[in-house]
Backbone as CSV, one residue per row, in Angstrom:
resi,resn,N_x,N_y,N_z,CA_x,CA_y,CA_z,C_x,C_y,C_z
1,MET,1.166,2.713,0.474,0.290,1.681,0.975,1.118,0.418,1.173
2,ASP,1.282,0.031,2.450,2.041,-1.166,2.805,3.450,-1.156,2.207
3,GLU,4.076,0.008,2.190,5.410,0.170,1.613,6.485,-0.228,2.625
4,LYS,7.601,-0.696,2.134,8.739,-0.994,3.009,9.187,0.301,3.680
5,ILE,9.571,0.192,4.945,9.996,1.381,5.693,11.191,2.042,5.016
6,SER,12.114,1.261,4.510,13.290,1.848,3.850,12.873,2.719,2.655
7,GLU,11.842,2.287,1.926,11.355,3.072,0.787,10.670,4.361,1.268
8,VAL,9.908,4.261,2.350,9.258,5.454,2.914,10.307,6.479,3.329
9,ILE,11.345,6.031,4.009,12.404,6.945,4.448,13.113,7.557,3.241
10,ASP,13.419,6.742,2.232,14.059,7.269,1.019,13.200,8.354,0.378
11,LEU,11.881,8.124,0.278,10.983,9.115,-0.313,10.892,10.374,0.538
12,CYS,10.886,10.201,1.861,10.853,11.363,2.766,12.058,12.257,2.538
13,LYS,13.216,11.634,2.447,14.448,12.400,2.256,14.496,13.017,0.860
14,LYS,14.152,12.227,-0.151,14.245,12.693,-1.537,13.329,13.889,-1.807
15,TYR,12.093,13.849,-1.252,11.108,14.885,-1.559,10.824,15.834,-0.401
16,SER,11.587,15.733,0.684,11.397,16.600,1.860,9.929,16.615,2.298
17,LEU,9.369,15.433,2.466,7.962,15.316,2.837,7.702,15.877,4.228
18,ASN,6.491,16.374,4.423,6.045,16.852,5.733,5.165,15.831,6.435
19,VAL,4.440,15.043,5.630,3.452,14.097,6.160,3.527,12.802,5.363
20,ILE,3.361,11.695,6.084,3.213,10.390,5.454,1.803,9.911,5.761
21,GLN,1.063,9.545,4.726,-0.269,8.964,4.907,-0.146,7.461,4.733
22,LEU,-0.522,6.729,5.757,-0.480,5.271,5.697,-1.851,4.765,5.285
23,HIS,-1.960,4.264,4.055,-3.236,3.839,3.473,-3.450,2.338,3.492
24,GLY,-2.506,1.585,4.017,-2.585,0.137,3.912,-2.998,-0.552,5.192
25,ASN,-2.467,-1.745,5.365,-2.779,-2.564,6.538,-1.635,-2.530,7.535
26,GLU,-1.080,-1.355,7.737,0.055,-1.215,8.637,-0.333,-1.625,10.057
27,THR,0.616,-2.233,10.748,0.400,-2.665,12.129,0.980,-1.639,13.094
28,LYS,0.662,-1.827,14.343,1.237,-0.985,15.402,2.765,-1.084,15.360
29,GLU,3.286,-2.295,15.178,4.734,-2.505,15.141,5.374,-1.782,13.960
30,TYR,4.685,-1.804,12.823,5.182,-1.092,11.649,5.309,0.403,11.966
31,VAL,4.268,0.960,12.562,4.267,2.398,12.874,5.371,2.724,13.871
32,LEU,5.562,1.896,14.881,6.629,2.138,15.853,8.000,2.086,15.185
33,ASP,8.223,1.111,14.309,9.488,1.043,13.575,9.665,2.273,12.689
34,LEU,8.603,2.656,11.998,8.657,3.832,11.133,9.003,5.079,11.942
35,GLN,8.378,5.237,13.101,8.674,6.387,13.954,10.153,6.433,14.324
36,GLY,10.718,5.267,14.651,12.134,5.220,15.009,13.025,5.703,13.879
37,TYR,12.748,5.248,12.672,13.542,5.681,11.522,13.300,7.140,11.186
38,LEU,12.070,7.588,11.314,11.792,9.003,11.054,12.542,9.894,12.030
39,THR,12.608,9.486,13.280,13.335,10.267,14.294,14.787,10.465,13.868
40,LEU,15.370,9.441,13.279,16.770,9.522,12.850,16.959,10.304,11.561
41,TYR,16.074,10.083,10.576,16.316,10.593,9.232,15.406,11.725,8.787
42,CYS,14.211,11.810,9.317,13.240,12.827,8.906,12.440,13.236,10.147
43,PRO,13.080,13.889,11.104,12.454,14.080,12.421,11.195,14.939,12.453
44,ASP,10.947,15.733,11.450,9.775,16.612,11.480,8.584,16.072,10.699
45,VAL,8.710,14.872,10.167,7.645,14.297,9.353,6.550,13.710,10.245
46,LEU,5.303,14.059,9.936,4.144,13.558,10.672,3.615,12.284,10.028
47,ILE,2.923,11.477,10.834,2.294,10.257,10.333,0.787,10.383,10.490
48,TRP,0.083,10.183,9.388,-1.379,10.141,9.398,-1.797,8.726,9.018
49,LYS,-2.666,8.138,9.802,-3.191,6.802,9.495,-4.570,6.956,8.869
50,VAL,-4.745,6.348,7.698,-5.984,6.450,6.936,-6.899,5.272,7.253
51,PHE,-8.177,5.581,7.432,-9.211,4.560,7.625,-10.280,4.764,6.571
52,ASN,-10.674,3.671,5.945,-11.712,3.715,4.916,-13.059,3.444,5.565
53,VAL,-13.971,4.389,5.422,-15.237,4.380,6.151,-16.394,3.967,5.250
54,ASP,-17.214,3.068,5.792,-18.481,2.720,5.159,-19.556,2.731,6.248
55,ASP,-20.754,2.317,5.918,-21.864,2.386,6.883,-21.670,1.486,8.095
56,GLU,-20.811,0.482,7.989,-20.560,-0.429,9.110,-19.209,-0.159,9.757
57,PHE,-18.683,1.040,9.616,-17.342,1.347,10.124,-17.247,1.121,11.628
58,ASP,-16.163,0.471,12.032,-15.881,0.161,13.433,-14.705,1.028,13.881
59,PHE,-14.914,1.839,14.911,-13.863,2.729,15.395,-12.806,2.025,16.234
60,SER,-13.033,0.794,16.658,-12.105,0.148,17.587,-10.664,0.051,17.074
61,PRO,-10.387,-0.139,15.770,-8.985,-0.181,15.330,-8.213,1.120,15.567
62,LEU,-8.919,2.226,15.766,-8.231,3.483,16.021,-7.415,3.419,17.315
63,LYS,-7.887,2.663,18.296,-7.217,2.588,19.601,-5.767,2.164,19.464
64,ILE,-5.498,1.250,18.552,-4.138,0.740,18.352,-3.183,1.869,17.965
65,PHE,-3.688,2.852,17.221,-2.845,3.915,16.687,-2.982,5.246,17.437
66,GLU,-3.861,5.297,18.393,-4.196,6.545,19.093,-2.963,7.352,19.501
67,ASN,-2.005,6.710,20.149,-0.820,7.434,20.631,0.398,7.195,19.750
68,LYS,0.183,6.715,18.543,1.306,6.370,17.676,1.338,7.175,16.380
69,VAL,0.239,7.809,16.035,0.212,8.635,14.828,-0.230,10.046,15.215
70,ASP,0.035,10.980,14.308,-0.273,12.386,14.598,-1.716,12.752,14.296
71,LYS,-2.270,12.145,13.256,-3.645,12.431,12.867,-4.241,11.177,12.247
72,PHE,-5.572,11.149,12.219,-6.296,10.135,11.457,-6.851,10.817,10.212
73,LEU,-7.049,10.046,9.180,-7.693,10.543,7.972,-8.803,9.557,7.633
74,PHE,-10.022,10.081,7.461,-11.175,9.247,7.133,-11.553,9.476,5.677
75,ASP,-11.524,8.393,4.918,-11.812,8.426,3.491,-12.947,7.443,3.203
76,THR,-13.548,7.567,2.047,-14.632,6.677,1.651,-14.095,5.295,1.316
77,LYS,-14.716,4.274,1.880,-14.350,2.906,1.508,-14.973,2.610,0.149
78,GLY,-14.145,2.191,-0.771,-14.616,1.868,-2.110,-13.786,0.758,-2.698
79,LYS,-13.936,0.544,-3.976,-13.174,-0.529,-4.615,-11.682,-0.214,-4.637
80,ASP,-11.324,1.076,-4.627,-9.928,1.502,-4.563,-9.668,2.154,-3.214
81,LYS,-8.417,2.119,-2.769,-8.052,2.832,-1.538,-7.760,4.275,-1.926
82,GLY,-8.727,5.140,-1.730,-8.590,6.529,-2.123,-8.998,6.738,-3.572
83,GLY,-9.411,7.965,-3.875,-9.720,8.324,-5.244,-10.995,7.729,-5.813
84,ASN,-11.957,7.420,-4.942,-13.207,6.840,-5.428,-14.199,7.903,-5.899
85,GLY,-14.036,9.145,-5.424,-14.838,10.248,-5.922,-16.219,10.401,-5.318
86,TYR,-16.494,9.715,-4.213,-17.786,9.922,-3.560,-17.607,9.952,-2.051
87,THR,-18.552,10.612,-1.393,-18.464,10.800,0.053,-19.067,9.612,0.795
88,PHE,-18.679,9.495,2.054,-19.326,8.532,2.941,-20.283,9.307,3.839
89,ASN,-21.074,8.600,4.611,-22.034,9.226,5.516,-21.284,9.832,6.709
90,TRP,-21.115,11.141,6.703,-20.354,11.812,7.755,-20.999,11.687,9.130
91,GLU,-22.269,11.371,9.187,-22.949,11.180,10.472,-22.241,10.115,11.318
92,ILE,-21.604,9.158,10.667,-20.868,8.105,11.364,-19.810,8.713,12.265
93,LEU,-19.198,9.812,11.825,-18.128,10.435,12.605,-18.632,11.123,13.867
94,LYS,-19.927,11.294,13.995,-20.454,11.870,15.237,-20.252,10.914,16.404
95,ASN,-19.909,9.658,16.118,-19.576,8.676,17.149,-18.066,8.549,17.351
96,TYR,-17.312,9.462,16.791,-15.847,9.432,16.892,-15.436,9.440,18.363
97,PRO,-14.700,8.422,18.809,-14.410,8.276,20.233,-13.115,8.934,20.702
98,SER,-12.528,9.797,19.899,-11.200,10.324,20.201,-11.200,11.850,20.160
99,LYS,-10.162,12.415,20.735,-9.937,13.859,20.627,-8.834,14.149,19.618
100,LYS,-8.233,13.098,19.080,-7.167,13.268,18.088,-7.742,13.940,16.844
101,PRO,-7.101,15.005,16.376,-7.574,15.670,15.167,-7.567,14.730,13.964
102,PHE,-8.528,14.938,13.068,-8.606,14.115,11.874,-8.842,14.960,10.635
103,ILE,-8.574,14.331,9.497,-8.772,14.938,8.200,-9.978,14.253,7.563
104,LEU,-10.898,15.040,7.058,-12.076,14.522,6.376,-11.777,14.455,4.884
105,SER,-11.966,13.291,4.303,-11.642,13.076,2.899,-12.756,12.272,2.243
106,GLY,-12.652,12.131,0.953,-13.579,11.252,0.250,-14.632,11.962,-0.567
107,GLY,-14.328,12.250,-1.803,-15.329,12.757,-2.738,-15.885,14.129,-2.423
108,ILE,-15.117,14.959,-1.759,-15.600,16.296,-1.393,-15.397,17.241,-2.576
109,GLY,-16.502,17.841,-3.003,-16.457,18.784,-4.115,-17.348,19.983,-3.831
110,LEU,-17.524,20.827,-4.818,-18.337,22.035,-4.652,-19.786,21.694,-4.306
111,GLU,-20.260,20.524,-4.760,-21.640,20.121,-4.488,-21.883,19.855,-3.005
112,GLU,-20.830,19.630,-2.255,-20.958,19.299,-0.823,-20.763,20.499,0.091
113,ILE,-20.646,21.706,-0.439,-20.324,22.870,0.391,-21.338,23.077,1.513
114,ALA,-22.621,23.068,1.217,-23.632,23.326,2.259,-23.559,22.269,3.353
115,GLU,-23.500,21.015,2.961,-23.412,19.926,3.937,-22.103,20.007,4.722
116,LEU,-21.044,20.372,4.045,-19.734,20.488,4.689,-19.730,21.620,5.712
117,LYS,-20.297,22.754,5.370,-20.376,23.868,6.324,-21.112,23.444,7.590
118,GLU,-22.203,22.733,7.413,-22.968,22.256,8.574,-22.135,21.272,9.400
119,PHE,-21.445,20.371,8.742,-20.630,19.381,9.450,-19.486,20.044,10.208
120,LEU,-18.925,21.097,9.645,-17.813,21.791,10.301,-18.251,22.532,11.569
121,ARG,-19.554,22.720,11.755,-20.062,23.373,12.972,-20.099,22.430,14.176
122,THR,-19.850,21.141,13.953,-19.850,20.194,15.070,-18.620,20.451,15.935
123,ASP,-18.592,19.810,17.089,-17.426,19.969,17.968,-16.373,18.885,17.726
124,LEU,-16.474,18.206,16.599,-15.487,17.189,16.250,-14.130,17.850,15.978
125,PRO,-13.029,17.160,16.285,-11.695,17.758,16.095,-11.206,17.653,14.646
126,ILE,-11.905,18.336,13.755,-11.565,18.295,12.327,-10.351,19.205,12.099
127,HIS,-9.277,18.601,11.645,-8.034,19.339,11.396,-8.023,19.958,9.998
128,ALA,-8.519,19.206,9.025,-8.452,19.675,7.640,-9.473,18.931,6.793
129,ILE,-9.712,19.478,5.621,-10.564,18.866,4.609,-9.652,18.505,3.442
130,ASP,-9.739,17.268,2.996,-8.928,16.794,1.877,-9.812,16.781,0.634
131,VAL,-9.498,17.666,-0.305,-10.214,17.684,-1.574,-9.230,17.240,-2.647
132,ASN,-9.720,16.470,-3.596,-8.800,15.994,-4.608,-9.495,15.732,-5.935
133,SER,-10.020,14.535,-6.109,-10.459,14.120,-7.445,-11.548,14.998,-8.049
134,LYS,-12.435,15.533,-7.245,-13.494,16.386,-7.798,-12.981,17.766,-8.211
135,PHE,-11.715,18.033,-7.942,-11.109,19.311,-8.330,-10.053,19.121,-9.416
136,GLU,-10.063,17.956,-10.027,-9.100,17.669,-11.079,-9.727,17.827,-12.462
137,ILE,-9.008,18.504,-13.316,-9.375,18.600,-14.720,-9.007,17.276,-15.389
138,GLU,-7.860,16.748,-14.967,-7.381,15.426,-15.357,-6.471,14.972,-14.212
139,PRO,-6.141,13.705,-14.140,-5.317,13.245,-13.020,-4.049,14.085,-12.837
140,GLY,-3.920,14.651,-11.642,-2.752,15.459,-11.315,-2.849,16.924,-11.693
141,LEU,-3.886,17.327,-12.416,-4.046,18.723,-12.833,-5.306,19.281,-12.185
142,LYS,-5.121,20.235,-11.273,-6.237,20.783,-10.501,-6.884,21.973,-11.198
143,ASN,-8.174,22.144,-10.923,-8.940,23.300,-11.378,-8.778,24.377,-10.302
144,ILE,-7.899,25.300,-10.546,-7.542,26.322,-9.552,-8.748,27.177,-9.183
145,GLU,-9.582,27.520,-10.150,-10.757,28.349,-9.860,-11.719,27.621,-8.918
146,ALA,-11.909,26.337,-9.115,-12.781,25.564,-8.230,-12.189,25.484,-6.830
147,LEU,-10.872,25.324,-6.732,-10.218,25.310,-5.406,-10.379,26.654,-4.694
148,LYS,-10.238,27.741,-5.432,-10.438,29.066,-4.845,-11.862,29.234,-4.360
149,LYS,-12.802,28.709,-5.129,-14.206,28.852,-4.760,-14.514,28.111,-3.465
150,ILE,-14.061,26.875,-3.317,-14.363,26.153,-2.074,-13.633,26.804,-0.897
151,LYS,-12.439,27.271,-1.125,-11.710,27.947,-0.044,-12.471,29.185,0.411
152,ASN,-12.950,29.989,-0.525,-13.686,31.203,-0.186,-15.026,30.878,0.482
153,GLU,-15.688,29.829,0.022,-16.987,29.442,0.603,-16.849,28.962,2.038
154,LEU,-15.754,28.264,2.324,-15.569,27.715,3.664,-14.903,28.712,4.579
């Protein structure tokens, strides 16, 4: 989140990252600079720009990044950037003005399976579902059986 580009590149190289999620207030210029460095040092790394969604979410900032990032990620707007543990109103995404694939995130757990199945039937370009905190036994330790269950259900 709002990390120096040199640190992002160092982390990409150190951990052989495949994707960088930008969770902060990155600008178009930041993303263009980051792309230049990635081309030199980590050419296969994708950039996902994260947007925190609430009931008043405005899609217009997506235009700035439309042709500059590989995917968008929509997460619940809360007191923290990520990891709030609750979903946002997915109906908002029915107004999604882009064809760019996106990742649905934000408090998705086993309790949301029925609603999630219905949402996945839309013609929205959903690339992936991001599940995290509701599948943790403790921070960083996942409940493998719960992950298997949602995978099998979907």
